[in-house]
Structures are given as C-alpha cells and as structure tokens.
N, C-alpha and C positions, 0 to 999 in steps of 0.2 A: 622586425619580423620580415623575412624575405623567403621566397621560394628559390632554392638554389639547385644548381646542377650537381649531381653526385654520380660517381662511377660505381655501377653495380658490382658486387662481389662475383667473381667467376663461378663460385659454387654456392650462390645465394639460395637456390632451392634446397640443396642438401643442408645448409645451415639452418634454414627455417624448419625443415623436417626434424632435425636433431633437437630443436627447441620445442617441438610438439605442435607445429603449425604445418599440417600436410594439406590444408584446404586453400593454399595460397593461389592456386590456379584452377580450382574446381569449377567455378562458374565464370571464368574469364580472368583477366589479369587483376587479381585482388591486391596482392602485395606488390608495391612498386618501390624501387630504390634508385632509379635513374634521376630522381629528384628528391629533395628533402626540404624541411623548413628549418630555418635558423633564427634563433631568438637572442635577445640580449638578456643578461641576468635581471635587469629591471623588469622586462616584460614577463619573465617567468615568475618573479615575485608578485607581479600584478595578477597573474592567473591564479597563483596559489592563494592570495588573499581573497580574491573573488570567490573561489571555491569554498573557502572557510566561511565567508559571510553567507553565501547561499545555503550552505549546509545548516548553519544556525537558524536562518530564517525558515527553512523547511521544517525543522523540529518545532519551531513556534507554531507553524500552521497545523501540524499534527495535534498538538495540544489544544489549539483553538477549535479545530473541527470536532474533537471529542468532547471538549467542555461545553460547546455551544450546540452540539448535536446537529451538525450541518451536513450529515451524510446524504440527505436527499438531493442537495445541489450537485453532488458528485455522482449521483445515481448508483451508489453503493448499496447492494441488496441488504434488506433488514437482517437476514440470517447471518451476515458477516459481521455486523456491528458489535455484538457482545464479544466476539473473539478479538476484534481490533482493539476494543477498549481494554480487555484483559491483557493483551500482549503489551500495550503501552503502559498500563499500570504496573505490570510486573517487570518492566524495563527489559523485555526480551531483546537479545542483541542482534544488531545488523552486522553483516560482514562488509558489504560494499555497495556502491552505487556509482553511476556515471552521469555527470552533468554534460549536456551538449551545449556548447557556447559558440556565439559569434564573436570573433576577435580578429582584428587586423593590425594590432600593434600601435594603433593611433588613438582609437577611442576605447573606453572601458569594455571589458568582456561583458556580454549580456546573455542571459539564459534563454535558450530556444526551447528546451524541454529537459526532463529529468527521467532517466531510466533507472528507477530505484529498486526494481524487483528482479529483473532478469537481464542485467547488462552483459553483453559479450564484447568482443575485441580486447579481451583481458590478456590473453597470452601474447598477442601482438604488442600491446602497450608495455607489457612487463618484460619478459625475458627476450623476446624476438628482437625488439628494436634496441635493447641494451647490447646484445651480441653484435648487432649492426654497428652501433656506435664504437665499440671497442675495436672492431676490425677496420673501420673506414675513417674515423675521426679521433684518433688518439690525441689526448690533451684537451678535448672538449668535454662538456658535461651534458647531462640530460635530466629533465624533470621527470624522475622515475625512481620512486622508492616503493613501487607496488609490491614487489616480491617480499621485501623485508617487512613491510607493514602487514601483509597477509599473514606471515608467520607469527608476528606478534599478536595479531587479532585472534587468530585461531588459538594461540596459547592462553589468552585471557578467557576465551569462551570455554576452553577445555577445563580450566580451573573452576569455572562457575558451574559447568554442566558436564562433568566427566561421564564417560560411558561411550558405547558404540554410536557411530554416526553414519547413517545411510545417505547416499547421494543419488538423486534421481533426476530424470529429464528424458528427452527424446534422443536416444542413442543412435537412431537412424540418421540424425543430422550430424554430419562430421564435425561441424564447428561446435555444436553444443556438446558432443561427446568429448571433444578434446578440451573444451573449457572445463567441463566437469572433471576430467582426469587431472588437469592442472590444479584445480581447487582441492580435489581429493588428496593429491600429493602434498600440497602445503599443509592441509589439515593433519595428515598422517605424520608429517615432520614435527608438527606441534604437539603430538601425543595422542591423537584420536585413533581409535580402531575404526577404520573406514571400510564401507562396503558399497559397491555400485549396484544399482537396480534400475532397470528401465521402468518408466512410469506405468506402462501397461502390465508389468509383472507384480506390482504391489497388490497384495491380497488382503482379504478381511476374514479374520477367524471368528466365526459365530460363537464358538465356545468361550473364548477369552475376551470377545468383543474388543479386539485390537487389530491394528494393521500388522501384516507380517510380510517377510521377504520370501524369496523363492525356496528357502530352506525352512520355512515355517518359524523363523525366529522373529520375535516382536520387533517392530520398528518404533523406537521411543524418541529418537532424535533424527530429524530429517533435514537435509539441505536439498532444495529443489531449484533446478533451472527450468521452471515451468510456471506460467503466470498464475497468480492467485485467483484471478477472476475465472480462469478456465477450471481450476481445481474446485472452486466453490460451486460452479455450474454442473459439475459431474454428479451422477447419481450417488456417489459416495461422498460428495462434498459436505453434507451436513455432519457426517461422522468425523470427517477430518477436522471440521471447525470445533468439534466438541472433545476430541480425543487427545491431540498431541500436546505434550508439555513444552516441546521446543520444535519450531519450524524456522528455518533460515532460508530466505529472508522472512522476518516476522510479519504477522498479519497487519500491523500498523503501516507497513509499507504500501498497502493498498491505497492509502490516502496520497502518498507521495508519487506513486506511479500513475495516478490519474491526472490527465492534463488539465483538469479543472484547477489543479494546484497553481497554474500560472495566473489565473484570475484571482485566486485567494491571496497569492503573494503580492500582486499589485494593489489589491484592496488594503492589505495590512501595511505594506511598505511603499506607498505611492511615490513615484519619482526616484526610487533607488537607482543608482547608476548601473547596477548589474541586472536590472529587470527591464523588460519591454512591457508597455501597457497591454493589459489583457482583461477581457470581460467575458461573461457568459452569454452576452447578446452582442450582435454586430453594430448596433446603432451608434455607439460612440465613435466609430471609425469612418463613417461615410461610405465611400466606394472603394477603399483600399485597406485590405487586411488579410490575415492568414486564418483559415478556418480549419480546426483540428478536431478529430473525434476524441472524446474523453479517454478512450482506451485503445487507440490504434498503436501499431508497431511497424517499424521499418519504413516510416514515412508514408504508409498506405492511407489513402483517402484524405490526404492533406490537400486543401484547395488554397491557391494563392489568387486572390481577387484584387485586381487593379482596375482603374477606370477604363472600361471598354474591353477587358479580357479576363478570362479565368483559366488557370492552369490546374488540372486535377490529376492527382496520383491515384490510380485505381486500387481497389481493395474491398474487403468485406465489412469494414467498420462504419460506424456512424449512427446506428440505431440507438446507441446508448446516450447520445447527446453530443454537444459540441462546445468548444471554447474558441474564442476569437482573440487573436494576438496581432499587435502592430506588425506590419510588414517591414522587416529589416533585411534587405538583400545581403546574401553572403558576400564577403569580400572577393575581389577578382585578382588572382595571381596567375598571369599568363593564360587566362581562359579557364583556370581551375578554381573551384570555390571550396575552401577548407571549412570543416567544422571541428572545433577542438573538443575532444572527449576528455573531460577532467574527472579523475577518479577520486572518490572518497573511500578510504578503508577505515572502518570503525567510525571515528569522529575526526579524522585527519585527512587533509589533502595528500594525495600520494603520487600524482604524476598525470601525464597527458598522453593521449594517442590522437592522431590526426587522420581523419577521413576526408577525401576530396571528391568532388563530382563536377561534371561539366554542366549539370542542370541546375534547376532552382531548388529542388527537394533532394535531400540526402536520403537515399534508400539503400536496399540491399545490393545495388550495383556499384556502390562507391568503392574507391580505392583507399587502402591504408598506406600512409606515407610516413616514414620516420622523421625524427627531429633531433636537434641538438642546440645547445647554447654555449657561448663562450663565457666562462666564469670570470674572465678578466674584463669583459665588455659590459658595462652597466647602462650605457645610454643607447 
C-alpha cells in the first residue's frame, strides 16, 4: 500500500458532475486526484476478508443483544426495542453499510467504527472513482463492485417486497440528495417504482392512520437516509415504529450503528486481529484511549486521550453515553492519514473508498482520494 502521485484529469470536475458528484468542492477541496492509493492484490484480498469477517461478527452481536436483552447498555430507548426485535425476527433486509478501517498494508485492518444506518461517500466509491480508474490507470483494477451489487441487492428486495418505494432524507444537503438520487436510480433499475420525498414532507393521514406523501399516496415501503434515533425521537416516531412493514435500513441496524457495538465485539471476540480493544468504561486503558459517544456522527465529540494531553472534536453528542477504544493512530503517508471505508452490500464485501485527513480525527473536512491495485502484483 503506497500513496502515489497521479495526474488529475483536465476535466475532472465535469467528469465528477456527470457521475452525480457535484459537491466535490462545495466546502473546500473534497475530491482530490493529484494523489491516489495503490494496493497489491494480496492487500485487497486482506481487506475483503476482514470486511466479510466483521460483517458476520456484527450479525452475531445483533442476535446476542436481542436474545440477552442488552439494549440498556446501548441506551436504546424502550419504545424502539419491540420494532428492533420484530425487524430481526422477520429478517427485514439491509441494503448497505460502511466499515471504517485502519489499514497500512503491514498490519491487519482493524475496525474503527461502523456506519451501518446512514453511510455516505457511496457515489464517490462507486461510479466516480471507477470512471477515474478507466481514464487514468488503464490495465489496473479497483476493489469496487458497489454498483453491480447494489443492483443485485435491490432486485432481491424487490422480489421479496414488490411495490412502490419512497426515498426520504434531507434534500437540502447536496451530498445526501445526490446519494439518495443514486440509490433511487439503482432501485428503479432493479424494478422498483420509486418516489423521492423530503423528510419534512412526510404526512400522517388521520383517516387511514398511515403515512402519506405529498400526493396523499400511502407510504408503505420507505428507504431513509436519516438516522433511526432521530426518527424515533420525533413526535411521529411512535407511529413510525408501529406502522411500517418495511423500512430500509431496518430497525435492527440501530444496534450496529451504536458505537457500543465496539465494546460488544471485543467482549464476544477478544483478541480478534480485526478489532481494537473496546469497553464501556475507560479503566482498562489507563491514560491512553479514544472516547466516543455512542451515537455521534462525522467524528464529532470524539476525544483522543493520551498521557498529558486530550484532543477533542467539538459537537452536540455525548449525553447518550460513551464507549472507550484503544488508541491506534492512523497510518502516516506523506503527512496524510487515510481511513479505509469498506462497503458491505447485502451480505457481501463490495469495495472501498478512502478518505484522508491531516488531523487525528476523520471528520466532515476530510478528502476523498481514489485507489487502484495491480491484479498482477500479489505481494
């Protein structure tokens, strides 16, 4: 694994926009292609296997939390628990999730956290960096079957749950809106009748006691790019928890999107090479650890504590409780620190996207950098 120099495409901005990524420079230089990461085929195989192993371990944790009624430790509200149980027992399908991994090509990939409910950087990892590969590195390959696996996953869900599918989220956010558009397009290609609706436009029909869209049509199947914990806390949250036969991502993802998952994984699989030690209290670590809110996003409120210093990322989270994880500094490549976002589509690893930062915490200011690997180079 190396960080390599790459010549940007002269028309790179237009290429990104044609792929559906118009937010490449909205808040600064987000997409960068004057550099890239190069892997060997062996390293890619290691990332793929680690992703598969982590996914299987996470499913074990969902089953364990439900069977042993461990919701209190995750601070999951009691009103959500029957819906979580029902969604798991009914095997309601998941479309995708993104593991954030520390990896340097020398030691095994280790899990930093799991965005299981509302992951973004999807278009960048799927079509955008594939177009970059074809234009700049012909003959090379990329760990990227995101698009193909999305189509196959939507086809399987459509066979099990045919009918109209609404897509909701915060359309005022350009990144969220374009992620939703991409997902909606793949679902439409797979056979779904799709309709976008902003989260604030979802209504409640008192007569039929059902959620409706802006045309008063019932919403019976819903994909949401909006956190479950925010939905559950809404005044209409109790109705949502009781009404929908299908929500994607399903309610059981509330267990996996909770950072207490890190402590549960270490408890169940201690010493696993793809895990960092993690606990619900800091005492096992002494004076060096990372403190994470159970439900934070975009690196907010993360504290890195080392002997004599504390680095804090500001934000609104923390009242819900904390998890404590061993401090594993991100690898350093020319002063840049990459995080591997490894995608799961359905139950299969599907590819990676890389974000890098100059700081200790990967947050909303990080850059997306493409990658490739040489299929002929295995060492």
